[in-house]
N, C-alpha and C positions, 0 to 999 in steps of 0.2 A: 246375834247382831253381827260376829263375825262368818256366821253362816251367811248371812246377807253381804256384807262386806265382799266377802269372795265371790259369790255371784255376779257383787258389778262390776267387779275385778276381772274375771275370766270372760263377760259380755264385752267389754270395752275393747279389751285385747283380741276380741273376734270382728271387731267394725275393722274399716280399713283405714290406713291411714290418711289418707286425702279422698275427697269424692270429685272421682274422674268426670267430667264435664262429656256430654253427648252437644255435639254440633248437627245438624240437619242443613246437609246440601241438596241440592238436584242437578244432576248430572246428564247429562241429553247428548245426541247428535239426528240430523237428516238420515246416517246412513247406519242399516244394522249389522251387529256385532261380526257376523260372521263376514263383512268388510276387514281383513288386517288391523288394520291402523286404528279401526273403532273397539275392537275387540281388545286392543293391548292396552287401550283408556281402563278398562275393567281387571283387565290381567296384570298390566305392568304400572300405569299412575296410580288407579286407587289402589292397588295391592302397596304398591312400595309406601306411599302416604300410610295405610293403615301400619304395615311394620313399622314403619318408623316414629308415628305415631304412640304406637304398642311399648316401645322401647321406652318412650318418656314419661306413658303409665297417666300424665293428665286429661290428655283429649281423645274420644273416639268421635270418628265420624259416622253418622248413618247417613248412606246416601239413597237419596230416590232415586230408581234409574228413570229413565222415558228415552231410551234407545229408539235407531228402526223410525224414525217420524212420529212417535208419537205426540211431539212438542210445535214439531216445525215439519217444513219440505227442506230441500236442497236450495232453494233460492230467498230462504230466510237464518242462517245459520247466524251470520254477524250481528243485526239485528237482534235475535232472540237471548243471546246472551247480553249485548246491550246494553238491552232494555228490563234484560233480568227474570224475561220468560223460563231461565234456567239458570243456576250458580254458574256452571261452568258445563262446557260443548266445544263440540267439535269445529272451528269456523272452515269454511271451505273457501279460501281466497280465492280461487279458476273465479268461480262464480259472483265477485267481488271487483272489477278492476276498475271501474269507481271509484270506491270507497277504497283500496287497497293498490292502489297503483303501482307501488315500488316493488310488490311482491308479489308483480305481472313480469320481475325482471328475467326470471329464469327459462319463465314461457315462451319470451320474447327471442333468446337466446338459442333457439333448439339447436340441440347434439351438441350440448356446450362439455358434457358429460357421461358417462356411463355405469359412473359409479354414484349409486345412489346415498350410499351412506356418508361419502364428500359430501355431496350436493350439502346435504345439511347441516354437515359440521360446518361450511364455510357459512352458509345463514344462522345458524346460530352465534356464529362470532359475531357477523353484521347487527346481529341483534343487538348484541353488547356492546357494540365500537360504533355502530353507525346511527346517529340521533332523528336522522328522517326516517330512517327503515321504523325507529321505537317509538317516536309518535305518530309514525301512521297510523299502528295498532291502538297504542295506547290512548288518542284523542275519540277511539268509538267506546270511553268505559270502560276498558278489560283492559286485563293485565296477562299475559301471553306465560303460559307454563310449558307448554310442550310443543315442538314442532313437528308437521308432518311432509313427506313426500312421494313421490311416485317411484315405483319401479321401472321398468324399459317397456315403452310404446312397440308395440305392434297394430298390424290394421286385419281387422277381424271381417272377413266377410262370408257372404252367401255362397259363392264361387272362388275359385282360386287364380291367383294372377303371378303375371311374371316379372313383373317390375316396377314401376313405378308409374311411367308411362299409362299404366293398364287402369288406373282408379279416373284417370279426364273422365266428365263428365256422371261420375257417379254420387250418392247423397250419402256423405258418411258424419253417424255422429259421432261428435267431440263436445270436451266441457267446457264451455264458455271461452278462453283467449285462447285454448289449443287447436280453436278453427284456423286460428294466423296459419297452422303448421302445411297447410294442407292451398292455402295458398301458392299459385304457378306451380297448382298441379294438373286442374283442369277441374277438379271434386267440389262438390258444394258441401260445406260445412253445416249438419241439424246441428243446432245445440241441445246439448241434451247432457245428461250424468246419469252413473252407473245404474241410478233409478230409475232408471225410462230407457235404455236401450234396448234391450230386450223384445219389447213393447215395441219398440222406433221398426227395430228390423224384422220383428212377424205380420205388424201393420203393413209395410209396403212404403213406410215415413223414410226412412233412411234403407242401404243394398248394405249397411255393416255399419263399424265400429272405430274411431283411432283410441285403442283404451288400453289397459294394462292387464297384466297376465294375474293380480293380485286383488284384481277386481274383477274380472270376467270368469274369474273363477266359482266365485258364491254365488251368482247372480248366473250364474249357467249360458250363458251368451253364447257358448259352442253350441247350444240347440239347435240354436238359431241362423248362428253365422259360424257353418264350423271349420272354415278355412280357415286360417292365424297365418297368415302372410308376415314373416317373422323379417321385421329389417333391427331388430335390436335397438331404435331410436330411444336418445338418450332420455334422463326422467327429469321433476321439474318439481319445485317448491309448491305446497297445494296446500297449506293453512296449517293452524294451531289448533290446540287444545291451551282454550283460557277462560278468564274466570270475570267472573262479574267485578268489575273495580267497587262498588258499594258494600258487592258478597266479600270480598277481597279486603276491605277496609275493616269489616268487622271481625276480622279473625283477629283471633291471638295470635304473637310474634311466631311462637312453635307452631304452630301449625301451618303460618305463610312460608316460616323454613323447610317444614317435612315437603311440602307440593313444590318448591321450588327446587328441592332435590331428589324426586320423585318423576319432575318434569322435566331436569335434563335427563336421568334417565331413560326414561320411557321416551324421549327423542335417539341417544343413543343406541339403545336397545332394537327401537322402530329400524333407523338403518340398517341395524347387521341383519332383520329382519326381511327388507325390504332383499339385498342381496341375496338370504340364505334359500328364500320360499320361491323366487322368482321362475327358476327351473322347476323346482317342484311342481309348482304351478302348472306351469306348460306342459309337461309331463304327465298330471293327472288328467290335466284333459284332452288328452291323446287318449289317453286311456277309457274315456268317455263318448270317445267316438268324434275327438275333432281332429283333423290335421292338419301338421306344421307344414307349412310351405316355406325354405328358405330364401331369402332374396338371394341373387346372383351378388359375388364381391362389387364394392363400388357403386350398389343402388342405393343406398345411405348418403352419400355425396352426393350422388347425382339428386337425391332429392332435396337434398340443402341449399341446394347452386341453382333448384329452379324456383326458390323461393325469392320474393322484393327484399328489400331492407325492411324484414317486417321490426328489427329492434330499432333504426334511425323513425321506424312510420312510429315507432311505439314512444321513442323516447321525445320525441320534437313539440309533441303539445301540448307534455306534461313538461317542459322546459321554458314554455310560453305561459305557463300559471305559478313558474317558481318554482318546482317539482326538480330537485335536483338527478334524474335519471339518468343521461350522461356517467354522471360522477356514481351513481348506485352500479350498474352496469359495469362499469370496472372494475370496483371494487368486488363484485362478484366475480367475475373472471378474472381477475388477477389473484382473486382468491384458488381458485379451483388450478391458476398458472401454480401459484405458488405450492400447490400441493403437487406437482407432477401432471398436470392433468391437459391435453390438447386440445380446445374445441374444435370443430369439425369446421370452425367459421369463425374468423373475428369481427364479434359483432359489433365490438367497441372501438375500431378500428374505422 
């Protein structure tokens, strides 16, 4: 009897003190993980969430990964999270001008900052303090966890140019709202995304692309558009890592808190990464055969002054619908100015 009791006690001691619950979540994106901010969903957001939960020991997430357009393409990033096609996904706000109008503010105030990390910091603050901006996202049945932005933009072409005047008459691929940056230059914007640029240039749909180094490198754009005409045009807010609201509401508070912390970590690290890796990406493309053509001093200002009042054109129809676009634009630019930035043009004046 004593032997049986000893065996029973030993067996009980071998059991864990708690039963760890496994939660199944799908995480997806339209773009592949070689695109840095998508890869960082794995290496930073997911990894940080897992790390925090491991410390608590009560929950574990089993991630079902569907990156690189396995579930949906770039034109369906918002609806796919909204409708629960994925639990967690990257929402590409550039292509959601109608549904996420305030999120286009930085894109419609071109060249206001060349500091990607600071731009994200301002948007994080606005998400927490500006009700209209927060509601714009939350009304689509989702919860924002982390923010994404761009590094600096240049014009990738089949041939070199001497300045912004030379793109007059060209067809240049650009994502959604960023086509506005070509207004006044004489170039024709071809709507596209990183997933389409290579083929568009290769097949002659466009002569090149207005894009960023961290996106151009992994898609090997330099193979078909080897001349990087360098303007160092300012970055912009590009979207968010978000979770379906129904999925979110079903999560334990401990898991929610872990994701919120991981999302802020992702945003901050993504901002640092944009700064650190921009030059690396440019240099890497040169190693692979690309040529950087530095634009003369003053060309960026010349470019921005060619544009019509794109900020006013963006804000006016939104104001008519009761959306506080001018107020939000001013809050964004004031957030930059408060951090020492001087926009290339005072779009809110």
